[in-house]
C-alpha positions, 0 to 999 in steps of 0.5 A: 177589355179595351180592344183599342189598347196599346198592345192591340194597336201595336200588333195591328200596326205591325201587321199593316206595316209588314204588308205595306213593307212587303209591297214596297219591297216588291216596288224596289225590285220592279224599279231595279233597286232591290233594297229592304232598307229603301222599303223601310224608308218608304214605310217611314214616309207613309207612316208620317203621312198617315199619322198626319191625316189620322191626327187631323181626323181625330182632332176634327172629330166630335167628342162623342161618348161611346160605350164599349162592351167590357170583358174579362181579359182572358176572354180575348185568349178564348176568342183567339183560339177559334179564330187562329189558335191552330194556325198559330201553333202549327206556324210556330212548329213549322218554323223549328229547325234549319228547314221545316220538318213538315208542312201543314196544308198543301200550298204552304211549300208553294208559299214558302217557295215564293218567299225564296223567289223574292229573296233571290231575284233582282227582276220582277216577276221572279223566275219560279222555283218550280218551273225553270225559265217561267216568270209569272207574277203572283199575288204576293202579300204575306210572301212579300212581307216574309221576304222583306222581313228575312232580308231586313233582319237576316233570318231564314225565310221560313223563320221570318214567315212562320215565326214573325209574319204569320203570327203578327198578321193573324193577331193583327186581323184578330184585333181588327175584327174585335175592333169592328165588332166592338164598334157594332155591338151594343151588348155582350150577347151581340158581340159574341153573336157577331164573332160567331157569325164571322168564325 
């Protein structure tokens, strides 16, 4: 299986794009021009810059032949199950309905409240939904990506978080891990050993 396939590359790029887009969305709030579309414009500019540097690096790189460890395509699915299978399933289940019927993990409602805070605020840091009058900066990452996605395409915040952002980031992390292991492993045994060590 070629871990550098187009699908893996697209998913990994989408995950990075969501995180950077969320960060740019926060920047638009900080500068007082809250706009998901302005964040998209920043993503496009950063994409062009990144593509330019990537093309130069690939062009200047010597053409060394590397031997990739090969697996049956179903192996990817089998490796995904211990990496993030349970999280993917519960994330999809929490996205059902007009509001989640249940939460898995005690911090999930807090994380979703941060998404709502970022959607309703025009200032940074936003007022917390938990304590009236409290303004506390938080380490927004996935929350900013979910708020950015919800604002951009107009879907409910919990659906953006549980059905789009979480699965894409989990899959992006999974394919990134496989790529790192692929570059370090010389055999199938080494590959599986490195993967098990990570899990």
